[in-house]
DRENDO-1510 file (C-alpha; in Angstrom, 1 decimal, always signed):
<recs>
REC; n; res; u; v; w
REC; 1; GLU; +95.6; +83.6; -155.6 .
REC; 2; GLU; +92.3; +83.7; -152.8 .
REC; 3; LEU; +94.6; +82.5; -150.4 .
REC; 4; LYS; +96.5; +86.1; -151.0 .
REC; 5; THR; +93.3; +87.8; -150.9 .
REC; 6; ALA; +92.1; +86.1; -147.7 .
REC; 7; LEU; +95.3; +86.8; -145.8 .
REC; 8; ALA; +95.5; +90.7; -147.4 .
REC; 9; ALA; +92.1; +90.6; -145.7 .
REC; 10; ALA; +92.6; +89.1; -142.7 .
REC; 11; ALA; +95.6; +91.1; -142.4 .
REC; 12; GLU; +93.6; +94.3; -142.5 .
REC; 13; ALA; +91.2; +93.1; -139.8 .
REC; 14; ALA; +93.8; +92.0; -137.5 .
REC; 15; LYS; +95.0; +95.9; -138.1 .
REC; 16; LEU; +91.8; +97.6; -137.6 .
REC; 17; ALA; +91.3; +95.6; -134.7 .
REC; 18; HIS; +94.5; +96.8; -132.9 .
REC; 19; ASP; +93.8; +100.6; -134.0 .
REC; 20; GLU; +90.3; +100.1; -132.3 .
REC; 21; HIS; +92.7; +97.9; -129.3 .
REC; 22; GLU; +94.9; +101.3; -129.0 .
REC; 23; ALA; +92.3; +103.4; -128.7 .
REC; 24; LEU; +90.0; +101.5; -126.2 .
REC; 25; LYS; +93.3; +101.8; -124.1 .
REC; 26; ALA; +93.8; +105.1; -124.8 .
REC; 27; ARG; +90.5; +106.3; -123.5 .
REC; 28; ALA; +91.0; +103.7; -120.3 .
REC; 29; GLU; +94.2; +105.1; -119.5 .
REC; 30; GLU; +92.0; +108.7; -120.1 .
REC; 31; GLN; +89.0; +107.6; -118.0 .
REC; 32; ALA; +91.7; +106.1; -114.7 .
REC; 33; PRO; +91.8; +109.1; -112.6 .
REC; 34; VAL; +87.4; +109.5; -113.2 .
REC; 35; LEU; +87.0; +106.2; -112.1 .
REC; 36; VAL; +89.4; +107.0; -108.9 .
REC; 37; ARG; +87.5; +110.0; -107.6 .
REC; 38; LEU; +84.1; +107.5; -108.7 .
REC; 39; GLU; +85.7; +104.7; -106.3 .
REC; 40; ALA; +87.0; +108.0; -103.5 .
REC; 41; ALA; +82.8; +109.0; -104.1 .
REC; 42; VAL; +81.4; +106.1; -103.1 .
REC; 43; THR; +83.6; +104.8; -100.4 .
REC; 44; SER; +83.0; +108.5; -98.7 .
REC; 45; ALA; +78.9; +108.1; -98.6 .
REC; 46; ASN; +79.0; +104.6; -97.4 .
REC; 47; GLU; +81.0; +106.3; -94.6 .
REC; 48; THR; +78.5; +108.7; -94.2 .
REC; 49; LEU; +75.9; +106.5; -94.8 .
REC; 50; SER; +77.2; +104.2; -91.9 .
REC; 51; THR; +77.6; +107.2; -89.5 .
REC; 52; ALA; +74.2; +108.3; -90.7 .
REC; 53; LYS; +73.0; +104.6; -89.4 .
REC; 54; GLU; +74.4; +105.0; -86.5 .
REC; 55; HIS; +73.1; +108.3; -85.3 .
REC; 56; ALA; +69.5; +106.9; -86.4 .
REC; 57; LYS; +69.9; +103.8; -84.4 .
REC; 58; TYR; +70.9; +106.5; -81.6 .
REC; 59; TYR; +68.1; +109.1; -81.9 .
REC; 60; GLU; +65.9; +106.1; -82.1 .
REC; 61; GLY; +66.9; +104.6; -78.9 .
REC; 62; LYS; +66.2; +108.4; -77.4 .
REC; 63; ARG; +62.8; +108.6; -78.9 .
REC; 64; SER; +61.7; +105.6; -77.3 .
REC; 65; GLU; +63.0; +107.2; -74.2 .
REC; 66; LEU; +61.3; +110.3; -74.5 .
REC; 67; ALA; +57.9; +108.6; -75.1 .
REC; 68; GLU; +58.5; +106.8; -72.5 .
REC; 69; THR; +59.4; +110.1; -69.7 .
REC; 70; ILE; +56.1; +111.8; -72.1 .
REC; 71; ALA; +54.1; +109.0; -71.5 .
REC; 72; GLU; +54.7; +108.9; -67.3 .
REC; 73; ASN; +54.6; +112.6; -67.1 .
REC; 74; ASP; +50.6; +112.7; -69.0 .
REC; 75; THR; +49.5; +110.0; -66.3 .
REC; 76; SER; +51.1; +111.9; -63.4 .
REC; 77; VAL; +49.8; +115.3; -65.0 .
REC; 78; ALA; +46.4; +113.8; -65.2 .
REC; 79; GLN; +46.6; +112.6; -61.5 .
REC; 80; LEU; +46.9; +115.9; -60.3 .
REC; 81; ARG; +44.7; +117.6; -62.5 .
REC; 82; GLU; +42.1; +115.5; -60.9 .
REC; 83; ALA; +43.7; +115.9; -57.7 .
REC; 84; VAL; +43.6; +119.7; -58.1 .
REC; 85; THR; +39.2; +119.4; -59.8 .
REC; 86; LEU; +38.8; +117.4; -56.1 .
REC; 87; CYS; +40.3; +120.1; -54.7 .
REC; 88; ALA; +38.9; +122.8; -56.3 .
REC; 89; ARG; +35.6; +121.3; -56.0 .
REC; 90; SER; +35.9; +120.6; -51.4 .
REC; 91; ALA; +37.2; +124.5; -51.4 .
REC; 92; LYS; +34.1; +125.6; -53.6 .
REC; 93; ARG; +31.8; +123.9; -51.3 .
REC; 94; VAL; +33.6; +125.5; -48.5 .
REC; 95; CYS; +33.1; +129.2; -49.9 .
REC; 96; PRO; +33.0; +130.1; -53.8 .
REC; 97; ARG; +36.2; +131.1; -55.7 .
REC; 98; GLU; +35.1; +135.0; -55.8 .
REC; 99; LYS; +34.7; +135.2; -52.1 .
REC; 100; ALA; +37.9; +134.0; -51.5 .
REC; 101; GLU; +39.7; +135.8; -53.3 .
REC; 102; ALA; +37.7; +138.9; -52.1 .
REC; 103; TYR; +40.1; +138.1; -48.9 .
REC; 104; LEU; +43.3; +138.4; -50.8 .
REC; 105; ASP; +45.6; +141.1; -51.2 .
REC; 106; PRO; +44.9; +143.6; -54.1 .
REC; 107; ALA; +48.6; +143.7; -54.3 .
REC; 108; THR; +48.2; +140.0; -55.5 .
REC; 109; GLU; +45.7; +139.9; -57.5 .
REC; 110; GLY; +46.1; +138.5; -60.9 .
REC; 111; LYS; +49.9; +137.4; -60.4 .
REC; 112; GLU; +51.0; +134.5; -59.7 .
REC; 113; LEU; +51.9; +133.4; -56.6 .
REC; 114; ALA; +54.8; +131.4; -55.5 .
REC; 115; THR; +54.6; +128.0; -53.3 .
REC; 116; ALA; +56.0; +129.3; -50.5 .
REC; 117; GLU; +53.8; +132.5; -50.6 .
REC; 118; LEU; +51.0; +130.1; -51.4 .
REC; 119; GLN; +51.9; +127.9; -48.3 .
REC; 120; LYS; +51.4; +131.2; -46.0 .
REC; 121; LEU; +48.0; +132.4; -47.4 .
REC; 122; PHE; +47.0; +128.6; -46.8 .
REC; 123; ASP; +48.2; +128.2; -43.3 .
REC; 124; GLN; +46.5; +132.0; -42.2 .
REC; 125; ALA; +43.4; +130.6; -43.6 .
REC; 126; THR; +43.4; +127.5; -41.3 .
REC; 127; ARG; +44.0; +129.7; -38.7 .
REC; 128; ARG; +41.3; +131.7; -39.4 .
REC; 129; VAL; +39.1; +128.8; -40.0 .
REC; 130; ALA; +40.2; +127.5; -36.5 .
REC; 131; LYS; +39.3; +130.6; -35.0 .
REC; 132; GLU; +35.9; +131.2; -36.5 .
REC; 133; GLU; +35.4; +127.2; -35.3 .
REC; 134; GLN; +36.3; +128.7; -31.8 .
REC; 135; ARG; +33.6; +131.8; -31.8 .
REC; 136; LEU; +31.0; +129.7; -33.0 .
REC; 137; ALA; +31.5; +126.6; -30.6 .
REC; 138; ARG; +30.7; +124.4; -34.2 .
REC; 139; PRO; +33.6; +122.5; -36.3 .
REC; 140; GLN; +34.0; +123.6; -40.0 .
REC; 141; ASP; +33.0; +120.0; -41.4 .
REC; 142; ARG; +29.4; +120.1; -39.1 .
REC; 143; VAL; +28.7; +123.8; -40.4 .
REC; 144; GLN; +29.3; +122.5; -43.9 .
REC; 145; ARG; +26.7; +119.7; -43.7 .
REC; 146; GLU; +24.1; +122.0; -42.0 .
REC; 147; LEU; +24.8; +124.2; -45.1 .
REC; 148; ASN; +24.7; +121.4; -47.7 .
REC; 149; ALA; +21.1; +120.1; -46.0 .
REC; 150; GLN; +19.9; +123.8; -46.0 .
REC; 151; ARG; +21.1; +123.8; -49.9 .
REC; 152; THR; +19.3; +120.8; -50.6 .
REC; 153; LEU; +16.2; +121.8; -48.9 .
REC; 154; LEU; +16.5; +125.3; -50.6 .
REC; 155; ALA; +16.8; +122.7; -54.1 .
REC; 156; ARG; +13.8; +121.0; -53.2 .
REC; 157; LEU; +11.8; +123.9; -52.2 .
REC; 158; ARG; +12.5; +125.5; -55.8 .
REC; 159; GLU; +11.7; +122.2; -57.9 .
REC; 160; THR; +9.0; +122.2; -55.8 .
REC; 161; LEU; +7.6; +125.8; -56.9 .
REC; 162; LYS; +8.6; +125.2; -60.1 .
REC; 163; ASN; +6.2; +122.0; -60.1 .
REC; 164; SER; +3.6; +124.0; -59.0 .
REC; 165; ARG; +3.3; +126.9; -61.0 .
REC; 166; GLU; +2.4; +124.8; -64.1 .
REC; 167; PRO; -1.3; +124.0; -62.5 .
REC; 168; CYS; -1.1; +127.3; -60.9 .
REC; 169; LYS; -1.3; +128.7; -64.1 .
REC; 170; LYS; -3.7; +126.5; -65.1 .
REC; 171; LEU; -5.9; +127.4; -62.4 .
REC; 172; GLN; -5.3; +131.1; -63.3 .
REC; 173; ARG; -6.6; +130.3; -66.9 .
REC; 174; GLY; -9.6; +128.3; -65.7 .
REC; 175; VAL; -10.4; +131.4; -63.4 .
REC; 176; LYS; -10.2; +134.1; -66.0 .
REC; 177; ALA; -12.3; +131.6; -68.5 .
REC; 178; ARG; -15.0; +131.1; -65.5 .
REC; 179; GLN; -15.3; +135.1; -64.9 .
REC; 180; ARG; -15.6; +135.8; -68.4 .
REC; 181; LEU; -18.6; +133.2; -68.2 .
REC; 182; LEU; -19.6; +134.5; -65.3 .
REC; 183; LYS; -20.0; +137.7; -66.7 .
REC; 184; GLU; -21.7; +136.8; -69.7 .
REC; 185; ALA; -24.3; +134.7; -67.6 .
REC; 186; SER; -25.1; +137.2; -65.5 .
REC; 187; THR; -25.8; +140.0; -68.6 .
REC; 188; ASN; -27.9; +136.9; -70.0 .
REC; 189; VAL; -29.8; +136.7; -66.9 .
REC; 190; GLN; -30.2; +140.1; -66.2 .
REC; 191; LYS; -31.6; +140.5; -70.2 .
REC; 192; GLU; -33.7; +137.3; -69.5 .
REC; 193; VAL; -35.3; +139.0; -65.7 .
REC; 194; SER; -35.7; +142.0; -67.4 .
REC; 195; HIS; -37.9; +141.1; -70.4 .
REC; 196; ARG; -39.6; +138.5; -67.9 .
REC; 197; PHE; -40.3; +141.3; -65.6 .
REC; 198; ASN; -41.9; +143.4; -68.5 .
REC; 199; LEU; -43.7; +140.7; -70.1 .
REC; 200; TYR; -45.8; +140.2; -66.7 .
REC; 201; LEU; -46.4; +143.8; -66.3 .
REC; 202; GLN; -47.9; +143.9; -69.4 .
REC; 203; LYS; -50.3; +141.6; -68.4 .
REC; 204; LYS; -51.5; +144.2; -66.9 .
REC; 205; GLY; -50.8; +146.9; -69.3 .
REC; 206; ASN; -47.9; +148.4; -67.4 .
REC; 207; ALA; -44.1; +148.4; -68.6 .
REC; 208; GLY; -40.7; +147.8; -66.7 .
REC; 209; LYS; -37.2; +147.2; -67.2 .
REC; 210; ILE; -34.3; +145.8; -64.5 .
REC; 211; THR; -30.6; +147.3; -64.5 .
REC; 212; VAL; -28.2; +145.6; -62.2 .
REC; 213; ASP; -25.1; +146.9; -61.3 .
REC; 214; TYR; -22.5; +143.4; -60.0 .
REC; 215; HIS; -19.8; +145.6; -59.4 .
REC; 216; ALA; -22.3; +148.3; -57.0 .
REC; 217; GLY; -24.5; +145.1; -56.0 .
REC; 218; SER; -27.6; +147.5; -56.5 .
REC; 219; LEU; -31.1; +146.3; -58.6 .
REC; 220; GLU; -32.6; +149.1; -60.3 .
REC; 221; LEU; -36.6; +149.0; -61.1 .
REC; 222; ASP; -38.2; +151.3; -63.3 .
REC; 223; VAL; -42.3; +150.8; -63.3 .
REC; 224; LYS; -44.4; +152.2; -66.4 .
REC; 225; MET; -48.0; +152.6; -65.0 .
REC; 226; ALA; -50.4; +152.1; -67.6 .
REC; 227; GLY; -52.5; +155.7; -68.4 .
REC; 228; SER; -49.9; +158.1; -66.6 .
REC; 229; GLY; -47.2; +158.1; -68.8 .
REC; 230; ASN; -44.6; +158.2; -66.3 .
REC; 231; THR; -41.7; +156.2; -65.4 .
REC; 232; VAL; -41.4; +155.0; -61.7 .
REC; 233; LYS; -38.1; +154.3; -60.3 .
REC; 234; ASP; -39.0; +154.2; -56.3 .
REC; 235; THR; -41.3; +152.0; -55.8 .
REC; 236; ARG; -42.4; +153.8; -52.7 .
REC; 237; SER; -44.0; +156.2; -54.6 .
REC; 238; LEU; -46.8; +153.2; -56.2 .
REC; 239; SER; -50.2; +152.2; -54.4 .
REC; 240; GLY; -49.8; +149.5; -52.3 .
REC; 241; GLY; -51.1; +147.4; -54.9 .
REC; 242; GLU; -49.2; +148.0; -57.8 .
REC; 243; ARG; -46.3; +148.0; -55.6 .
REC; 244; SER; -47.6; +144.2; -54.4 .
REC; 245; TYR; -48.0; +143.7; -58.0 .
REC; 246; SER; -44.4; +144.6; -59.0 .
REC; 247; THR; -42.9; +142.6; -55.8 .
REC; 248; LEU; -44.7; +140.1; -57.7 .
REC; 249; ALA; -43.7; +140.2; -61.2 .
REC; 250; LEU; -39.6; +140.7; -60.0 .
REC; 251; THR; -40.5; +137.4; -57.9 .
REC; 252; LEU; -41.6; +136.0; -60.5 .
REC; 253; SER; -38.9; +137.1; -62.9 .
REC; 254; LEU; -36.4; +136.0; -60.6 .
REC; 255; GLY; -37.8; +132.4; -60.2 .
REC; 256; GLU; -37.3; +131.4; -63.7 .
REC; 257; ALA; -33.3; +131.8; -63.1 .
REC; 258; ILE; -33.6; +129.8; -59.8 .
REC; 259; GLU; -33.2; +126.2; -59.9 .
REC; 260; SER; -34.6; +125.4; -56.8 .
REC; 261; PRO; -37.2; +122.3; -56.6 .
REC; 262; PHE; -39.4; +124.3; -54.1 .
REC; 263; ARG; -40.8; +127.5; -54.4 .
REC; 264; ALA; -42.5; +129.4; -51.5 .
REC; 265; MET; -44.4; +132.7; -51.5 .
REC; 266; ASP; -46.0; +134.5; -48.4 .
REC; 267; GLU; -48.5; +136.8; -48.8 .
REC; 268; PHE; -47.8; +138.0; -51.7 .
REC; 269; ASP; -51.2; +139.7; -52.4 .
REC; 270; VAL; -51.2; +142.3; -49.2 .
REC; 271; PHE; -52.7; +145.3; -50.2 .
REC; 272; MET; -53.9; +144.3; -53.4 .
REC; 273; ASP; -57.6; +144.8; -54.5 .
REC; 274; ALA; -59.5; +141.5; -56.0 .
REC; 275; VAL; -58.5; +142.7; -59.6 .
REC; 276; ASN; -55.0; +143.1; -59.1 .
REC; 277; ARG; -55.3; +139.5; -56.8 .
REC; 278; LYS; -57.2; +137.9; -59.7 .
REC; 279; VAL; -54.4; +138.6; -61.8 .
REC; 280; SER; -51.8; +137.7; -59.6 .
REC; 281; MET; -53.0; +134.4; -59.0 .
REC; 282; ASP; -53.7; +132.9; -62.6 .
REC; 283; ASN; -50.0; +134.5; -63.0 .
REC; 284; LEU; -48.3; +132.4; -60.3 .
REC; 285; ILE; -50.8; +129.2; -61.5 .
REC; 286; GLU; -49.5; +129.8; -65.4 .
REC; 287; PHE; -46.0; +130.1; -64.2 .
REC; 288; ALA; -46.3; +126.7; -62.1 .
REC; 289; ARG; -47.7; +125.2; -64.6 .
REC; 290; ASP; -45.2; +125.8; -67.1 .
REC; 291; ASP; -43.4; +123.1; -68.5 .
REC; 292; LEU; -39.9; +124.2; -67.7 .
REC; 293; ASN; -41.1; +124.3; -63.4 .
REC; 294; ALA; -42.5; +120.6; -64.6 .
REC; 295; GLU; -40.7; +119.1; -61.9 .
REC; 296; LYS; -40.8; +121.8; -58.9 .
REC; 297; GLN; -43.2; +122.4; -56.2 .
REC; 298; PHE; -45.4; +125.8; -55.3 .
REC; 299; LEU; -46.4; +126.9; -51.9 .
REC; 300; PHE; -48.4; +129.8; -52.0 .
REC; 301; ILE; -49.4; +131.5; -48.8 .
REC; 302; THR; -52.1; +134.4; -47.9 .
REC; 303; PRO; -54.5; +135.4; -45.7 .
REC; 304; GLN; -56.1; +136.7; -48.5 .
REC; 305; ASP; -59.8; +135.1; -49.9 .
REC; 306; ILE; -59.2; +132.6; -52.9 .
REC; 307; SER; -62.2; +132.0; -54.1 .
REC; 308; ALA; -61.0; +132.7; -57.8 .
REC; 309; VAL; -58.6; +129.5; -57.5 .
REC; 310; ASP; -59.8; +126.7; -59.0 .
REC; 311; ALA; -59.3; +124.1; -56.0 .
REC; 312; ALA; -61.1; +121.1; -58.4 .
REC; 313; ASP; -58.1; +120.9; -60.7 .
REC; 314; ALA; -56.2; +118.0; -60.2 .
REC; 315; ASP; -52.8; +119.7; -59.9 .
REC; 316; ILE; -53.9; +122.4; -57.1 .
REC; 317; LYS; -54.3; +121.4; -53.6 .
REC; 318; VAL; -55.6; +124.1; -51.3 .
REC; 319; GLN; -54.8; +123.8; -47.3 .
REC; 320; ARG; -57.4; +126.0; -45.0 .
REC; 321; MET; -55.7; +126.6; -41.6 .
REC; 322; LYS; -57.9; +127.6; -38.5 .
REC; 323; ALA; -58.4; +130.5; -37.9 .
REC; 324; ALA; -56.0; +131.7; -34.5 .
REC; 325; ARG; -58.6; +133.6; -32.8 .
REC; 326; PRO; -62.3; +132.3; -33.8 .
REC; 327; SER; -64.8; +135.0; -34.2 .
</recs>
């Protein structure tokens, strides 16, 4: 009984396997045309791939050839550019481009000329150069050398001028500063001299002022004499003694602005009376003894009486000369 059951199961399984085999066989028969088409497509693709590889190999060879040609052309172009640059540089030394273009025919301006036309223009320029060389009796290369020498000299002179401008500017600034200081010093000297002049006049009760015009080169004295109340601008209207004392006051005032180690005054007391002479001598001695004049030597020459001077002082030496005509 078990054997029958096993055989029945085996028969059932065999039937199922057969049915499945038949189904697969039917499907294989159905897919056969597709497989044929796929095989044909693969074959075509392989052929196309092979053709493409051949084309790629061909064009790769062409690319290598073109790369070599391009490299050779680049070298030739670089050499030609260098040659053109050298020629242009040589041409500019002879004549600037703008000047050369001025000789061209206006009808050809801005146009690309053919080689033959350019050669014709070149031949014309060559003949013109030869004609000019004949006329000037000097070859072009000699003229060019002289021109280059003059250009070098001009460049050197321009550089020298450029280098000298800064020192000139410094000197100009220094001159302006000195002119300003001179103006300030001149104003201060005028004020100081005027103050000293008034101070010496006050010793006799007078007053005065000094006005200096540096541009006109003039000096004006204003003297106001004691008691009169009037200001005198013309010293010729003063008496002889007043005029001498005013002149002495001016000389003393100017003396403090002078750095000379020696001071000599000749006949300073002419036309002075005894009182004015005494005041003048005292002022001179006081001025000479000032600390500011410690290193200076004063010489006072007078034909008048100097008995009022104390000749016993250590810093005073009186030297009397013999009379020219003994009495």
